[in-house]
All heavy atoms as TSV, in Angstrom:
chain	resi	resn	atom	element	x	y	z
A	1	MET	N	N	-15.575	12.650	-16.237
A	1	MET	CA	C	-14.209	12.194	-16.406
A	1	MET	C	C	-13.851	11.244	-15.263
A	1	MET	O	O	-14.078	11.535	-14.107
A	1	MET	CB	C	-13.269	13.398	-16.422
A	1	MET	CG	C	-11.811	13.008	-16.488
A	1	MET	SD	S	-10.708	14.432	-16.390
A	1	MET	CE	C	-10.285	14.554	-18.088
A	2	SER	N	N	-13.292	10.091	-15.621
A	2	SER	CA	C	-12.887	9.103	-14.618
A	2	SER	C	C	-11.593	9.518	-13.942
A	2	SER	O	O	-10.774	10.226	-14.525
A	2	SER	CB	C	-12.670	7.743	-15.277
A	2	SER	OG	O	-13.817	7.317	-15.930
A	3	GLN	N	N	-11.435	9.057	-12.735
A	3	GLN	CA	C	-10.214	9.352	-11.997
A	3	GLN	C	C	-9.192	8.251	-12.226
A	3	GLN	O	O	-9.532	7.123	-12.574
A	3	GLN	CB	C	-10.524	9.475	-10.521
A	3	GLN	CG	C	-11.470	10.623	-10.241
A	3	GLN	CD	C	-11.153	11.299	-8.939
A	3	GLN	OE1	O	-10.767	10.663	-7.993
A	3	GLN	NE2	N	-11.307	12.596	-8.914
A	4	ALA	N	N	-7.944	8.591	-11.990
A	4	ALA	CA	C	-6.857	7.621	-12.140
A	4	ALA	C	C	-7.031	6.496	-11.124
A	4	ALA	O	O	-7.672	6.666	-10.091
A	4	ALA	CB	C	-5.521	8.313	-11.937
A	5	ARG	N	N	-6.448	5.373	-11.450
A	5	ARG	CA	C	-6.432	4.224	-10.542
A	5	ARG	C	C	-5.002	4.005	-10.102
A	5	ARG	O	O	-4.067	4.498	-10.725
A	5	ARG	CB	C	-6.959	2.986	-11.268
A	5	ARG	CG	C	-8.414	3.136	-11.665
A	5	ARG	CD	C	-8.923	1.928	-12.396
A	5	ARG	NE	N	-8.808	0.756	-11.553
A	5	ARG	CZ	C	-8.748	-0.474	-12.021
A	5	ARG	NH1	N	-8.775	-0.706	-13.311
A	5	ARG	NH2	N	-8.653	-1.501	-11.209
A	6	LEU	N	N	-4.843	3.244	-9.044
A	6	LEU	CA	C	-3.507	2.920	-8.557
A	6	LEU	C	C	-3.208	1.453	-8.793
A	6	LEU	O	O	-4.060	0.587	-8.560
A	6	LEU	CB	C	-3.388	3.199	-7.053
A	6	LEU	CG	C	-3.512	4.640	-6.598
A	6	LEU	CD1	C	-3.311	4.715	-5.086
A	6	LEU	CD2	C	-2.522	5.540	-7.309
A	7	LEU	N	N	-2.005	1.184	-9.257
A	7	LEU	CA	C	-1.505	-0.177	-9.339
A	7	LEU	C	C	-0.547	-0.330	-8.162
A	7	LEU	O	O	0.484	0.349	-8.093
A	7	LEU	CB	C	-0.781	-0.416	-10.662
A	7	LEU	CG	C	-0.092	-1.764	-10.814
A	7	LEU	CD1	C	-1.109	-2.900	-10.721
A	7	LEU	CD2	C	0.669	-1.833	-12.117
A	8	ILE	N	N	-0.904	-1.168	-7.202
A	8	ILE	CA	C	-0.110	-1.349	-5.986
A	8	ILE	C	C	0.578	-2.701	-6.062
A	8	ILE	O	O	-0.071	-3.735	-6.232
A	8	ILE	CB	C	-1.004	-1.296	-4.732
A	8	ILE	CG1	C	-1.810	0.004	-4.707
A	8	ILE	CG2	C	-0.161	-1.452	-3.472
A	8	ILE	CD1	C	-2.939	0.006	-3.690
A	9	THR	N	N	1.895	-2.687	-5.930
A	9	THR	CA	C	2.684	-3.914	-5.946
A	9	THR	C	C	3.398	-4.054	-4.609
A	9	THR	O	O	4.032	-3.108	-4.139
A	9	THR	CB	C	3.731	-3.882	-7.082
A	9	THR	OG1	O	3.053	-3.637	-8.318
A	9	THR	CG2	C	4.502	-5.177	-7.164
A	10	ILE	N	N	3.299	-5.234	-4.023
A	10	ILE	CA	C	3.976	-5.518	-2.759
A	10	ILE	C	C	5.058	-6.552	-3.011
A	10	ILE	O	O	4.794	-7.610	-3.587
A	10	ILE	CB	C	2.981	-6.036	-1.705
A	10	ILE	CG1	C	1.988	-4.935	-1.355
A	10	ILE	CG2	C	3.715	-6.530	-0.470
A	10	ILE	CD1	C	0.900	-5.348	-0.412
A	11	LYS	N	N	6.264	-6.240	-2.576
A	11	LYS	CA	C	7.388	-7.176	-2.660
A	11	LYS	C	C	7.538	-7.811	-1.280
A	11	LYS	O	O	8.244	-7.302	-0.411
A	11	LYS	CB	C	8.646	-6.454	-3.103
A	11	LYS	CG	C	8.520	-5.818	-4.482
A	11	LYS	CD	C	9.770	-5.082	-4.884
A	11	LYS	CE	C	9.723	-3.701	-4.262
A	11	LYS	NZ	N	10.807	-2.820	-4.652
A	12	GLU	N	N	6.805	-8.912	-1.072
A	12	GLU	CA	C	6.764	-9.552	0.243
A	12	GLU	C	C	8.145	-9.911	0.776
A	12	GLU	O	O	8.399	-9.788	1.971
A	12	GLU	CB	C	5.900	-10.813	0.197
A	12	GLU	CG	C	4.433	-10.534	0.021
A	12	GLU	CD	C	3.588	-11.787	0.081
A	12	GLU	OE1	O	4.111	-12.863	0.468
A	12	GLU	OE2	O	2.397	-11.694	-0.245
A	13	GLU	N	N	9.016	-10.345	-0.107
A	13	GLU	CA	C	10.353	-10.774	0.324
A	13	GLU	C	C	11.188	-9.616	0.862
A	13	GLU	O	O	12.157	-9.825	1.580
A	13	GLU	CB	C	11.099	-11.488	-0.813
A	13	GLU	CG	C	11.469	-10.613	-2.000
A	13	GLU	CD	C	10.320	-10.314	-2.967
A	13	GLU	OE1	O	9.223	-10.882	-2.839
A	13	GLU	OE2	O	10.544	-9.482	-3.872
A	14	GLU	N	N	10.800	-8.389	0.544
A	14	GLU	CA	C	11.536	-7.219	1.023
A	14	GLU	C	C	10.888	-6.566	2.246
A	14	GLU	O	O	11.488	-5.699	2.878
A	14	GLU	CB	C	11.675	-6.195	-0.100
A	14	GLU	CG	C	12.552	-6.706	-1.222
A	14	GLU	CD	C	12.791	-5.681	-2.305
A	14	GLU	OE1	O	12.723	-4.478	-2.025
A	14	GLU	OE2	O	13.045	-6.108	-3.443
A	15	CYS	N	N	9.678	-6.984	2.589
A	15	CYS	CA	C	8.954	-6.379	3.709
A	15	CYS	C	C	9.687	-6.657	5.021
A	15	CYS	O	O	10.059	-7.790	5.325
A	15	CYS	CB	C	7.542	-6.951	3.779
A	15	CYS	SG	S	6.568	-6.308	5.154
A	16	CYS	N	N	9.893	-5.604	5.796
A	16	CYS	CA	C	10.579	-5.744	7.087
A	16	CYS	C	C	9.593	-5.746	8.256
A	16	CYS	O	O	9.998	-5.718	9.414
A	16	CYS	CB	C	11.634	-4.657	7.258
A	16	CYS	SG	S	10.947	-2.992	7.408
A	17	SER	N	N	8.302	-5.776	7.954
A	17	SER	CA	C	7.238	-5.895	8.960
A	17	SER	C	C	7.190	-4.735	9.948
A	17	SER	O	O	6.845	-4.920	11.114
A	17	SER	CB	C	7.371	-7.228	9.716
A	17	SER	OG	O	7.396	-8.308	8.819
A	18	SER	N	N	7.500	-3.536	9.490
A	18	SER	CA	C	7.493	-2.377	10.390
A	18	SER	C	C	6.071	-1.957	10.767
A	18	SER	O	O	5.855	-1.386	11.823
A	18	SER	CB	C	8.215	-1.198	9.755
A	18	SER	OG	O	7.428	-0.621	8.720
A	19	GLY	N	N	5.109	-2.190	9.874
A	19	GLY	CA	C	3.724	-1.837	10.143
A	19	GLY	C	C	3.353	-0.404	9.798
A	19	GLY	O	O	2.213	0.004	9.985
A	20	ILE	N	N	4.312	0.362	9.294
A	20	ILE	CA	C	4.023	1.760	8.956
A	20	ILE	C	C	2.933	1.853	7.895
A	20	ILE	O	O	2.078	2.727	7.959
A	20	ILE	CB	C	5.314	2.484	8.514
A	20	ILE	CG1	C	6.236	2.645	9.721
A	20	ILE	CG2	C	4.997	3.828	7.880
A	20	ILE	CD1	C	7.598	3.193	9.401
A	21	CYS	N	N	2.927	0.934	6.953
A	21	CYS	CA	C	1.908	0.966	5.898
A	21	CYS	C	C	0.512	0.787	6.479
A	21	CYS	O	O	-0.415	1.519	6.124
A	21	CYS	CB	C	2.195	-0.100	4.850
A	21	CYS	SG	S	2.334	-1.774	5.531
A	22	ALA	N	N	0.368	-0.165	7.384
A	22	ALA	CA	C	-0.942	-0.431	7.988
A	22	ALA	C	C	-1.394	0.726	8.877
A	22	ALA	O	O	-2.585	0.992	9.001
A	22	ALA	CB	C	-0.898	-1.730	8.774
A	23	LEU	N	N	-0.458	1.415	9.496
A	23	LEU	CA	C	-0.802	2.571	10.315
A	23	LEU	C	C	-1.157	3.787	9.459
A	23	LEU	O	O	-2.032	4.567	9.809
A	23	LEU	CB	C	0.362	2.926	11.246
A	23	LEU	CG	C	0.655	1.927	12.359
A	23	LEU	CD1	C	1.954	2.302	13.064
A	23	LEU	CD2	C	-0.484	1.860	13.338
A	24	THR	N	N	-0.478	3.920	8.325
A	24	THR	CA	C	-0.676	5.078	7.452
A	24	THR	C	C	-1.929	4.946	6.586
A	24	THR	O	O	-2.638	5.925	6.378
A	24	THR	CB	C	0.566	5.280	6.559
A	24	THR	OG1	O	1.717	5.385	7.393
A	24	THR	CG2	C	0.449	6.539	5.717
A	25	ALA	N	N	-2.186	3.754	6.086
A	25	ALA	CA	C	-3.352	3.518	5.216
A	25	ALA	C	C	-4.058	2.231	5.654
A	25	ALA	O	O	-4.018	1.212	4.962
A	25	ALA	CB	C	-2.912	3.437	3.761
A	26	PRO	N	N	-4.715	2.255	6.809
A	26	PRO	CA	C	-5.305	1.033	7.376
A	26	PRO	C	C	-6.466	0.446	6.575
A	26	PRO	O	O	-6.802	-0.727	6.770
A	26	PRO	CB	C	-5.764	1.477	8.769
A	26	PRO	CG	C	-5.957	2.951	8.659
A	26	PRO	CD	C	-4.928	3.414	7.665
A	27	ASP	N	N	-7.057	1.213	5.678
A	27	ASP	CA	C	-8.126	0.676	4.844
A	27	ASP	C	C	-7.589	-0.099	3.648
A	27	ASP	O	O	-8.344	-0.803	2.974
A	27	ASP	CB	C	-9.027	1.809	4.328
A	27	ASP	CG	C	-9.825	2.458	5.444
A	27	ASP	OD1	O	-10.200	1.755	6.400
A	27	ASP	OD2	O	-10.067	3.681	5.367
A	28	VAL	N	N	-6.287	0.026	3.402
A	28	VAL	CA	C	-5.695	-0.602	2.223
A	28	VAL	C	C	-4.670	-1.683	2.586
A	28	VAL	O	O	-4.593	-2.710	1.920
A	28	VAL	CB	C	-5.035	0.470	1.320
A	28	VAL	CG1	C	-4.396	-0.164	0.099
A	28	VAL	CG2	C	-6.076	1.511	0.905
A	29	PHE	N	N	-3.907	-1.465	3.652
A	29	PHE	CA	C	-2.848	-2.410	4.029
A	29	PHE	C	C	-3.105	-3.012	5.406
A	29	PHE	O	O	-3.644	-2.370	6.296
A	29	PHE	CB	C	-1.486	-1.696	4.084
A	29	PHE	CG	C	-1.073	-1.076	2.792
A	29	PHE	CD1	C	-1.111	0.300	2.632
A	29	PHE	CD2	C	-0.644	-1.843	1.731
A	29	PHE	CE1	C	-0.728	0.899	1.446
A	29	PHE	CE2	C	-0.258	-1.256	0.531
A	29	PHE	CZ	C	-0.300	0.114	0.387
A	30	ASP	N	N	-2.662	-4.257	5.564
A	30	ASP	CA	C	-2.656	-4.921	6.873
A	30	ASP	C	C	-1.424	-5.816	6.909
A	30	ASP	O	O	-0.679	-5.888	5.926
A	30	ASP	CB	C	-3.934	-5.728	7.078
A	30	ASP	CG	C	-4.234	-6.001	8.544
A	30	ASP	OD1	O	-3.377	-5.681	9.414
A	30	ASP	OD2	O	-5.308	-6.531	8.842
A	31	GLN	N	N	-1.225	-6.477	8.029
A	31	GLN	CA	C	-0.070	-7.359	8.192
A	31	GLN	C	C	-0.540	-8.760	8.550
A	31	GLN	O	O	-1.491	-8.925	9.320
A	31	GLN	CB	C	0.839	-6.850	9.303
A	31	GLN	CG	C	1.503	-5.535	8.980
A	31	GLN	CD	C	2.326	-5.060	10.158
A	31	GLN	OE1	O	1.798	-4.397	11.031
A	31	GLN	NE2	N	3.605	-5.399	10.167
A	32	ARG	N	N	0.170	-9.759	8.016
A	32	ARG	CA	C	-0.132	-11.144	8.370
A	32	ARG	C	C	0.212	-11.362	9.838
A	32	ARG	O	O	1.238	-10.866	10.314
A	32	ARG	CB	C	0.675	-12.112	7.511
A	32	ARG	CG	C	0.321	-12.050	6.045
A	32	ARG	CD	C	0.936	-13.150	5.239
A	32	ARG	NE	N	2.371	-13.261	5.365
A	32	ARG	CZ	C	3.202	-13.494	4.358
A	32	ARG	NH1	N	2.747	-13.631	3.136
A	32	ARG	NH2	N	4.494	-13.595	4.567
A	33	GLU	N	N	-0.626	-12.090	10.527
A	33	GLU	CA	C	-0.386	-12.329	11.949
A	33	GLU	C	C	0.858	-13.159	12.202
A	33	GLU	O	O	1.573	-12.927	13.170
A	33	GLU	CB	C	-1.606	-13.005	12.571
A	33	GLU	CG	C	-2.770	-12.054	12.666
A	33	GLU	CD	C	-3.728	-12.418	13.762
A	33	GLU	OE1	O	-3.351	-13.122	14.703
A	33	GLU	OE2	O	-4.865	-11.961	13.653
A	34	GLU	N	N	1.127	-14.125	11.334
A	34	GLU	CA	C	2.232	-15.051	11.600
A	34	GLU	C	C	3.615	-14.424	11.463
A	34	GLU	O	O	4.547	-14.829	12.146
A	34	GLU	CB	C	2.135	-16.311	10.732
A	34	GLU	CG	C	2.247	-16.081	9.238
A	34	GLU	CD	C	0.925	-15.785	8.548
A	34	GLU	OE1	O	-0.086	-15.508	9.222
A	34	GLU	OE2	O	0.915	-15.814	7.311
A	35	ASP	N	N	3.768	-13.430	10.577
A	35	ASP	CA	C	5.110	-12.872	10.376
A	35	ASP	C	C	5.136	-11.353	10.183
A	35	ASP	O	O	6.194	-10.773	10.016
A	35	ASP	CB	C	5.813	-13.559	9.206
A	35	ASP	CG	C	5.049	-13.443	7.892
A	35	ASP	OD1	O	4.033	-12.719	7.833
A	35	ASP	OD2	O	5.466	-14.100	6.919
A	36	GLY	N	N	3.980	-10.717	10.166
A	36	GLY	CA	C	3.931	-9.266	10.051
A	36	GLY	C	C	4.103	-8.716	8.649
A	36	GLY	O	O	4.145	-7.501	8.459
A	37	VAL	N	N	4.196	-9.582	7.657
A	37	VAL	CA	C	4.388	-9.128	6.281
A	37	VAL	C	C	3.109	-8.457	5.775
A	37	VAL	O	O	1.993	-8.911	6.048
A	37	VAL	CB	C	4.796	-10.307	5.366
A	37	VAL	CG1	C	4.784	-9.904	3.893
A	37	VAL	CG2	C	6.182	-10.809	5.758
A	38	VAL	N	N	3.293	-7.366	5.052
A	38	VAL	CA	C	2.171	-6.580	4.535
A	38	VAL	C	C	1.359	-7.374	3.511
A	38	VAL	O	O	1.891	-8.207	2.777
A	38	VAL	CB	C	2.688	-5.264	3.900
A	38	VAL	CG1	C	3.574	-5.524	2.703
A	38	VAL	CG2	C	1.535	-4.347	3.521
A	39	PHE	N	N	0.038	-7.103	3.497
A	39	PHE	CA	C	-0.815	-7.600	2.423
A	39	PHE	C	C	-1.889	-6.555	2.139
A	39	PHE	O	O	-2.147	-5.676	2.960
A	39	PHE	CB	C	-1.409	-8.976	2.734
A	39	PHE	CG	C	-2.426	-9.008	3.841
A	39	PHE	CD1	C	-3.773	-8.834	3.566
A	39	PHE	CD2	C	-2.040	-9.225	5.153
A	39	PHE	CE1	C	-4.722	-8.872	4.590
A	39	PHE	CE2	C	-2.972	-9.269	6.178
A	39	PHE	CZ	C	-4.314	-9.100	5.898
A	40	LEU	N	N	-2.478	-6.653	0.959
A	40	LEU	CA	C	-3.485	-5.686	0.521
A	40	LEU	C	C	-4.871	-6.078	1.004
A	40	LEU	O	O	-5.294	-7.219	0.836
A	40	LEU	CB	C	-3.515	-5.611	-1.002
A	40	LEU	CG	C	-2.481	-4.747	-1.670
A	40	LEU	CD1	C	-2.578	-4.901	-3.188
A	40	LEU	CD2	C	-2.632	-3.307	-1.284
A	41	LEU	N	N	-5.565	-5.134	1.580
A	41	LEU	CA	C	-6.975	-5.300	1.916
A	41	LEU	C	C	-7.843	-4.836	0.755
A	41	LEU	O	O	-8.960	-5.312	0.576
A	41	LEU	CB	C	-7.331	-4.458	3.147
A	41	LEU	CG	C	-6.709	-4.864	4.469
A	41	LEU	CD1	C	-7.002	-3.817	5.529
A	41	LEU	CD2	C	-7.230	-6.223	4.898
A	42	ASP	N	N	-7.334	-3.883	-0.016
A	42	ASP	CA	C	-8.093	-3.279	-1.111
A	42	ASP	C	C	-7.160	-3.064	-2.295
A	42	ASP	O	O	-6.285	-2.204	-2.250
A	42	ASP	CB	C	-8.698	-1.949	-0.639
A	42	ASP	CG	C	-9.629	-1.311	-1.646
A	42	ASP	OD1	O	-9.719	-1.806	-2.794
A	42	ASP	OD2	O	-10.263	-0.314	-1.283
A	43	LYS	N	N	-7.344	-3.855	-3.349
A	43	LYS	CA	C	-6.472	-3.757	-4.526
A	43	LYS	C	C	-6.792	-2.557	-5.407
A	43	LYS	O	O	-5.987	-2.167	-6.236
A	43	LYS	CB	C	-6.583	-5.035	-5.360
A	43	LYS	CG	C	-6.032	-6.240	-4.661
A	43	LYS	CD	C	-6.170	-7.473	-5.514
A	43	LYS	CE	C	-5.631	-8.660	-4.733
A	43	LYS	NZ	N	-5.694	-9.900	-5.469
A	44	ASP	N	N	-7.967	-1.988	-5.229
A	44	ASP	CA	C	-8.389	-0.854	-6.050
A	44	ASP	C	C	-9.020	0.206	-5.147
A	44	ASP	O	O	-10.230	0.423	-5.181
A	44	ASP	CB	C	-9.370	-1.332	-7.121
A	44	ASP	CG	C	-9.674	-0.262	-8.157
A	44	ASP	OD1	O	-8.907	0.724	-8.260
A	44	ASP	OD2	O	-10.697	-0.404	-8.855
A	45	PRO	N	N	-8.194	0.869	-4.338
A	45	PRO	CA	C	-8.748	1.836	-3.391
A	45	PRO	C	C	-9.393	3.035	-4.092
A	45	PRO	O	O	-8.972	3.441	-5.175
A	45	PRO	CB	C	-7.545	2.276	-2.566
A	45	PRO	CG	C	-6.361	1.989	-3.421
A	45	PRO	CD	C	-6.735	0.820	-4.270
A	46	GLU	N	N	-10.411	3.570	-3.449
A	46	GLU	CA	C	-11.097	4.732	-3.996
A	46	GLU	C	C	-10.144	5.930	-4.019
A	46	GLU	O	O	-9.189	5.991	-3.244
A	46	GLU	CB	C	-12.345	5.046	-3.180
A	46	GLU	CG	C	-12.051	5.369	-1.726
A	46	GLU	CD	C	-13.301	5.544	-0.904
A	46	GLU	OE1	O	-14.007	4.555	-0.675
A	46	GLU	OE2	O	-13.555	6.692	-0.506
A	47	PRO	N	N	-10.395	6.874	-4.904
A	47	PRO	CA	C	-9.507	8.038	-5.048
A	47	PRO	C	C	-9.250	8.795	-3.743
A	47	PRO	O	O	-8.157	9.329	-3.546
A	47	PRO	CB	C	-10.225	8.914	-6.070
A	47	PRO	CG	C	-10.966	7.929	-6.909
A	47	PRO	CD	C	-11.436	6.864	-5.940
A	48	ALA	N	N	-10.203	8.808	-2.836
A	48	ALA	CA	C	-10.017	9.516	-1.562
A	48	ALA	C	C	-8.886	8.910	-0.732
A	48	ALA	O	O	-8.324	9.575	0.140
A	48	ALA	CB	C	-11.313	9.497	-0.758
A	49	LEU	N	N	-8.503	7.661	-1.022
A	49	LEU	CA	C	-7.438	6.988	-0.273
A	49	LEU	C	C	-6.084	7.034	-0.984
A	49	LEU	O	O	-5.080	6.599	-0.420
A	49	LEU	CB	C	-7.817	5.524	-0.015
A	49	LEU	CG	C	-9.049	5.297	0.848
A	49	LEU	CD1	C	-9.392	3.813	0.897
A	49	LEU	CD2	C	-8.823	5.833	2.251
A	50	HIS	N	N	-6.024	7.549	-2.189
A	50	HIS	CA	C	-4.792	7.528	-2.976
A	50	HIS	C	C	-3.630	8.230	-2.269
A	50	HIS	O	O	-2.504	7.726	-2.276
A	50	HIS	CB	C	-5.012	8.130	-4.357
A	50	HIS	CG	C	-5.808	7.246	-5.267
A	50	HIS	ND1	N	-5.950	7.503	-6.608
A	50	HIS	CD2	C	-6.519	6.103	-5.039
A	50	HIS	CE1	C	-6.690	6.571	-7.159
A	50	HIS	NE2	N	-7.059	5.711	-6.230
A	51	ALA	N	N	-3.876	9.366	-1.656
A	51	ALA	CA	C	-2.792	10.089	-0.979
A	51	ALA	C	C	-2.237	9.260	0.179
A	51	ALA	O	O	-1.015	9.197	0.376
A	51	ALA	CB	C	-3.279	11.444	-0.475
A	52	GLU	N	N	-3.109	8.587	0.934
A	52	GLU	CA	C	-2.654	7.734	2.045
A	52	GLU	C	C	-1.810	6.574	1.529
A	52	GLU	O	O	-0.798	6.215	2.134
A	52	GLU	CB	C	-3.851	7.161	2.810
A	52	GLU	CG	C	-4.555	8.128	3.702
A	52	GLU	CD	C	-5.725	7.471	4.436
A	52	GLU	OE1	O	-5.839	6.227	4.441
A	52	GLU	OE2	O	-6.526	8.217	5.007
A	53	VAL	N	N	-2.245	5.964	0.444
A	53	VAL	CA	C	-1.520	4.825	-0.126
A	53	VAL	C	C	-0.126	5.256	-0.583
A	53	VAL	O	O	0.873	4.594	-0.291
A	53	VAL	CB	C	-2.315	4.200	-1.296
A	53	VAL	CG1	C	-1.482	3.157	-2.018
A	53	VAL	CG2	C	-3.619	3.598	-0.789
A	54	LYS	N	N	-0.057	6.367	-1.278
A	54	LYS	CA	C	1.238	6.872	-1.746
A	54	LYS	C	C	2.146	7.228	-0.565
A	54	LYS	O	O	3.353	6.968	-0.596
A	54	LYS	CB	C	1.043	8.083	-2.651
A	54	LYS	CG	C	0.388	7.745	-3.978
A	54	LYS	CD	C	0.102	9.016	-4.758
A	54	LYS	CE	C	-0.664	8.739	-6.022
A	54	LYS	NZ	N	-0.984	9.980	-6.743
A	55	ASP	N	N	1.571	7.815	0.473
A	55	ASP	CA	C	2.334	8.166	1.669
A	55	ASP	C	C	2.861	6.905	2.349
A	55	ASP	O	O	4.018	6.849	2.782
A	55	ASP	CB	C	1.463	8.982	2.628
A	55	ASP	CG	C	2.245	9.579	3.774
A	55	ASP	OD1	O	3.422	9.969	3.576
A	55	ASP	OD2	O	1.685	9.670	4.887
A	56	ALA	N	N	2.040	5.880	2.443
A	56	ALA	CA	C	2.466	4.617	3.054
A	56	ALA	C	C	3.642	4.018	2.284
A	56	ALA	O	O	4.610	3.536	2.887
A	56	ALA	CB	C	1.304	3.633	3.097
A	57	ALA	N	N	3.579	4.057	0.967
A	57	ALA	CA	C	4.677	3.522	0.151
A	57	ALA	C	C	5.957	4.321	0.366
A	57	ALA	O	O	7.041	3.744	0.482
A	57	ALA	CB	C	4.280	3.530	-1.326
A	58	ARG	N	N	5.838	5.646	0.446
A	58	ARG	CA	C	7.023	6.494	0.675
A	58	ARG	C	C	7.642	6.232	2.047
A	58	ARG	O	O	8.857	6.301	2.206
A	58	ARG	CB	C	6.648	7.967	0.583
A	58	ARG	CG	C	6.603	8.527	-0.798
A	58	ARG	CD	C	6.509	10.051	-0.788
A	58	ARG	NE	N	5.299	10.539	-0.133
A	58	ARG	CZ	C	4.130	10.709	-0.739
A	58	ARG	NH1	N	4.002	10.434	-2.022
A	58	ARG	NH2	N	3.088	11.166	-0.083
A	59	ARG	N	N	6.806	5.944	3.029
A	59	ARG	CA	C	7.292	5.746	4.400
A	59	ARG	C	C	7.876	4.359	4.654
A	59	ARG	O	O	8.537	4.145	5.663
A	59	ARG	CB	C	6.160	5.981	5.392
A	59	ARG	CG	C	5.714	7.409	5.477
A	59	ARG	CD	C	4.477	7.501	6.366
A	59	ARG	NE	N	4.012	8.856	6.476
A	59	ARG	CZ	C	4.007	9.544	7.622
A	59	ARG	NH1	N	4.433	8.984	8.729
A	59	ARG	NH2	N	3.572	10.774	7.632
A	60	CYS	N	N	7.608	3.427	3.783
A	60	CYS	CA	C	8.069	2.044	3.985
A	60	CYS	C	C	9.594	2.010	4.074
A	60	CYS	O	O	10.288	2.365	3.118
A	60	CYS	CB	C	7.590	1.167	2.833
A	60	CYS	SG	S	8.170	-0.544	2.975
A	61	PRO	N	N	10.140	1.571	5.218
A	61	PRO	CA	C	11.594	1.581	5.383
A	61	PRO	C	C	12.325	0.613	4.455
A	61	PRO	O	O	13.498	0.827	4.140
A	61	PRO	CB	C	11.811	1.212	6.850
A	61	PRO	CG	C	10.534	0.666	7.336
A	61	PRO	CD	C	9.450	1.151	6.431
A	62	SER	N	N	11.651	-0.427	3.996
A	62	SER	CA	C	12.311	-1.390	3.106
A	62	SER	C	C	11.896	-1.222	1.645
A	62	SER	O	O	12.299	-2.012	0.796
A	62	SER	CB	C	12.015	-2.818	3.574
A	62	SER	OG	O	10.625	-3.065	3.547
A	63	LEU	N	N	11.085	-0.195	1.370
A	63	LEU	CA	C	10.614	0.085	0.002
A	63	LEU	C	C	9.948	-1.132	-0.636
A	63	LEU	O	O	10.124	-1.414	-1.812
A	63	LEU	CB	C	11.773	0.596	-0.867
A	63	LEU	CG	C	12.493	1.841	-0.339
A	63	LEU	CD1	C	13.676	2.186	-1.222
A	63	LEU	CD2	C	11.536	3.012	-0.217
A	64	ALA	N	N	9.155	-1.831	0.164
A	64	ALA	CA	C	8.496	-3.055	-0.299
A	64	ALA	C	C	7.187	-2.780	-1.028
A	64	ALA	O	O	6.588	-3.701	-1.578
A	64	ALA	CB	C	8.242	-3.972	0.891
A	65	ILE	N	N	6.734	-1.531	-1.035
A	65	ILE	CA	C	5.475	-1.180	-1.690
A	65	ILE	C	C	5.760	-0.222	-2.835
A	65	ILE	O	O	6.393	0.798	-2.647
A	65	ILE	CB	C	4.506	-0.515	-0.692
A	65	ILE	CG1	C	4.225	-1.448	0.478
A	65	ILE	CG2	C	3.212	-0.107	-1.392
A	65	ILE	CD1	C	3.490	-0.783	1.622
A	66	GLU	N	N	5.270	-0.593	-4.013
A	66	GLU	CA	C	5.382	0.288	-5.174
A	66	GLU	C	C	3.982	0.702	-5.597
A	66	GLU	O	O	3.062	-0.112	-5.601
A	66	GLU	CB	C	6.062	-0.443	-6.332
A	66	GLU	CG	C	7.518	-0.768	-6.057
A	66	GLU	CD	C	8.171	-1.506	-7.213
A	66	GLU	OE1	O	7.474	-1.905	-8.169
A	66	GLU	OE2	O	9.381	-1.697	-7.125
A	67	VAL	N	N	3.826	1.974	-5.915
A	67	VAL	CA	C	2.520	2.491	-6.332
A	67	VAL	C	C	2.706	3.221	-7.650
A	67	VAL	O	O	3.568	4.089	-7.784
A	67	VAL	CB	C	1.949	3.462	-5.267
A	67	VAL	CG1	C	0.633	4.044	-5.742
A	67	VAL	CG2	C	1.789	2.766	-3.933
A	68	GLU	N	N	1.893	2.841	-8.610
A	68	GLU	CA	C	1.924	3.487	-9.921
A	68	GLU	C	C	0.524	4.018	-10.218
A	68	GLU	O	O	-0.461	3.297	-10.041
A	68	GLU	CB	C	2.333	2.476	-10.983
A	68	GLU	CG	C	2.416	3.052	-12.362
A	68	GLU	CD	C	2.802	1.990	-13.395
A	68	GLU	OE1	O	3.237	0.901	-13.025
A	68	GLU	OE2	O	2.643	2.304	-14.584
A	69	GLU	N	N	0.459	5.266	-10.628
A	69	GLU	CA	C	-0.828	5.860	-10.983
A	69	GLU	C	C	-1.108	5.556	-12.441
A	69	GLU	O	O	-0.285	5.816	-13.316
A	69	GLU	CB	C	-0.795	7.365	-10.733
A	69	GLU	CG	C	-2.158	7.977	-10.703
A	69	GLU	CD	C	-2.135	9.374	-10.130
A	69	GLU	OE1	O	-1.902	9.511	-8.909
A	69	GLU	OE2	O	-2.360	10.309	-10.922
A	70	ILE	N	N	-2.288	5.005	-12.700
A	70	ILE	CA	C	-2.684	4.636	-14.045
A	70	ILE	C	C	-3.787	5.594	-14.485
A	70	ILE	O	O	-4.838	5.637	-13.853
A	70	ILE	CB	C	-3.187	3.186	-14.089
A	70	ILE	CG1	C	-2.139	2.304	-13.463
A	70	ILE	CG2	C	-3.647	2.824	-15.472
A	70	ILE	CD1	C	-1.964	0.966	-13.991
A	71	PRO	N	N	-3.556	6.352	-15.550
A	71	PRO	CA	C	-4.579	7.292	-16.015
A	71	PRO	C	C	-5.857	6.559	-16.404
A	71	PRO	O	O	-5.817	5.426	-16.888
A	71	PRO	CB	C	-3.948	7.961	-17.241
A	71	PRO	CG	C	-2.507	7.633	-17.181
A	71	PRO	CD	C	-2.362	6.379	-16.377
A	72	ALA	N	N	-6.966	7.214	-16.197
A	72	ALA	CA	C	-8.266	6.624	-16.537
A	72	ALA	C	C	-8.482	6.605	-18.030
A	72	ALA	O	O	-7.879	7.302	-18.778
A	72	ALA	CB	C	-9.372	7.394	-15.858
């Protein structure tokens, strides 16, 4: 049985550059050097990282990250 995948959406215009996402899930999120806005390092993270990704989205102070679980 396949595992669910995550659909990760970043709303760059809402990102406040706090860096919490990159600290919480460093294998999936990073920040642009010029302005600190979040970007994805991994658009399809392995299931072992799903909890970190969801936690990073919940912690985002500007709610700039949306995560949707897609059934396999």
